[in-house]
N, C-alpha and C positions, 0 to 999 in steps of 0.2 A: 606331277610335282610342280608347285609354283615357285618361281625363282625371281630374284631381282638381278638385273644385269645393266651395266653402264655402257652407253654408246659414246657419249661425250665426256671427256675428263672433267669438264667444269659443271656438268649438270647432274641432277639426281638420277638414280637408277630407275629403269622402267621394269614393269612386272610382266613376266611371260610364263606360259605353260610349257614345260619341257616334253610333254606327252610321254613317249617311251624312251627318250634319250636320257642316259645316265650321266649327269654332270656334277662337278664339284666346284667350290669357290676357286676362282682363278682361271677356269676354262673359258675358251672363246667359243661363242655360239653365233650362228647365222640366223638373222631374224628379219621379219617383215616390219618395216618402220617408215612412216611418213611417205607412203606410196612408193617405196623402193626396198631394196635389200641392203642390209647393213650388218656389221659385226659388232658384238658386244661382249664385255667381260663379266662373267658371273660374279656377283658380289655377295649374294646371300641365298641360302637354300631354305625352302619352306616358308617363304614370305606369306604373310597374311594380307588379304586384300578384300575390299568391299565391292570391287568391280564385278559385274555379272559376266561381261564378256572380256576375256583375256586373250591377247594375241599369243599364238603358239610359235615356238622357235622352229625354224626350218630344219636345222640339224646342228649337231655338235661339229665344230670346225674340224675338217680333215687336213692332211698335210698340204694339199693344194690350196685350201682356203687360207691356211696360216701363212703360206708364201705370198698370197695376194695382200694379206694384212700387213706383212712385213714391208712389201714394196710401197704400199700406201703410206705407211709410217715414215719411210724414207723421203717420200715426196712432200710430206707435211712440213718438215724443217725448211725446205727450200721455199715452199709456198708462203710461210710466215714472213720470211725475209723479203720476198717479192711484194707482198701485200704492205708491209711496213714502208717500203720504198715508195709505193704508190700513194700511201697516206701522207708521207712527208712531202712528196711532190705536189700534192693538192692542198697542202697546209690544213689538213683536217685535224680537229682537236679530239682525237681518239687514240686509244692504246690497243693495238692488236695483241691479244693474249695467247690464243691457241687456234689450231685448225684441225679439221677432220675430213678425210676423204671417205665417202661412202664406199661400202664394199663393192657395189655394182658399178662404181665409177661415174654415176650420174650426177652427183652433187659434191660440192666442196663447201663446208661450213666454217666460217671464221667467227670466233668470239672476240668481243672488244669491250673496253670500258670507256665511258665518256661521261663527263660531269654535266654536259648540256646536250640538248638535241642536236644531232649531226645529220646533215643532208649528204648521204653517201651514195646517191643514185649514180653519179658519174664514176665513182669508185667501183660500183658493181659492174658497170659496163666495161671498165678496164679489166677487171678480174675475169669476167665472162670471156672477153676476147683473148686473154692470156691463157686460160685453162680450158676453154671450149667445153665448159660444163655449166650446169645450173649453180648459181652462187647464192649462198644464204649468209647474211650477217646477223649475228645474235648478240644483243647487248646483255652483258652480265654485270654483277656487282663485284666489289673487291673481295668479298667473302667467297664468291664463286671461284675467283682466280686462286685464292689460297687453297680451296678445296681441290682444285685440279692440280696445282703444283705440289701440294703436300708440305710437310715440315713439322717442327716441334714447337710447342708453346713454352712460355716461361717456366711452366711446371715440369718440363722435361718429357712430357707425354705428347703423343700425336695430336694434331689439331682436332678440336671438337667438331669443326665443320666436315671433317672426313669421317670421324667415328660415328657421329649422330646425324648422318645425312638425311635431310628431309624432315627432321623432327625438332630443329632448333627454333626457339621463339625469338622475337625481336628483343634487342637489348637497348636500354635507354640509360641516360646519365642518372636518372632517378634510381635505378638499380644500384649504381655505384654509391650514390649519396646514402641510400638506405643501409648499405653495408659499411658506411663511414669510410669510404674510399674516394669520395669526390674530390678531396683536396690533394690527392697524390700526383696529379699531373697526367696529361694525356699519354706521355711516353710509358708510364707504368700501368695505365688502364687499357692500352691498345694492344691488339694482337698483331700478327704478321701482316694482316690486311689493312692495318692502320685504322681499323674500326674498334669499337668497344669489344673487349674480350667476351666471347660467348659464355664463358663460365660464370660471368656476373649474373646471368639469368638463372643459374641452377639453384642457388640458395635464396633467391629473392623472396619467394613465398614463405620460407622458414623464418627469415628475418622479420617479415611483416607479422607473422604469427607471434614470434617472441616479443615483438615491440608492443603488443597488446597488454603485456604485463607491466609496462613502464609508464611513469608519468610523462607528460609532454614537457618539452623544453620550456623554461620560464614558468613552469607550474610550481605552485607552493606546496611544500611537503613538510612533514613533521618528523624530527629525529629526537627522541626523548622528549625533553621539555623545550626544545629549540625549534624554531621555524626557519626555513630557508627556501631558496629557489633553485630549481634544476638548471644547470648551465651546460651539462654534457652528459652523455650516456654511453656506456660500453655494453653493447648487446651481448657479445660473446661471453664476457666475464660477469654479466648481470650486475653491473655497478653503475652508480650515478655520482656525479660531482655536484655538490651542493654549495651555493654561496649564501652566507648568512648576512644579517643586517649590518654587522661590523666589517663586511667585505672579506672576511676570512672564508676559506674554502676547505671542503673536506670530501674525500672519496669514500663512499659508503656502499655496502651491499644493498641490493634492491630489497632484501628481506628485512633490513634494519630500519626502513623508513615507512611512514604511513602517508597516504594521500587519497584524495577523492578520485576514484576511477571514472566517475561520471563528469567531473569538472575539468 
């Protein structure tokens, strides 16, 4: 059985073969990862994959394994605070988001956010000396932070970056403009990560398809025996606002006007 399991809270799940082990979503499994042994949480069963070679889990975590995971989790909270103090001491422009102790105790991974390139070589030396382990610093984006921390969007549902892990496409301001939301302001278009909401990408293609039925803005159209120019469009309601030669305006259904689709 092929499964997806998350090692790092901020990263996408990895694919593993459970072999003969019977696991369910939420179980902890012990896996070979990055030349070491680590623990992961099962997030999906019967995952499809195109990979020919898939790593196998070592075992489903037993009582002793879970105790090690618990102790590592307790160390992580202290490690984050220590790392943040070191970052502040060296005046580095980076935000430490989370950390992960590998199951075998050989590595400590810190995730961070930075707007610009950061030289953290001295920080790595500080951390190596402090923890006496191999140190890895992984730069992530603000969406990855939201994915790891969790939360709820303005719609009241769980964050898209958690539910659709690994399958979200990039979101641009053009998606917002296409859905006639570009004028709403960044506070209404941004998610918890302060970036454009992922949901803006979901209906983008449908809006583009529907827009093919509409005249362009400023295009001339015919309504009865009157001619006017399109000054606005409501894609959802299939309406257009027409301005006539005498500067009067009228809201009309798309079906009530005629226009050259080629022009």
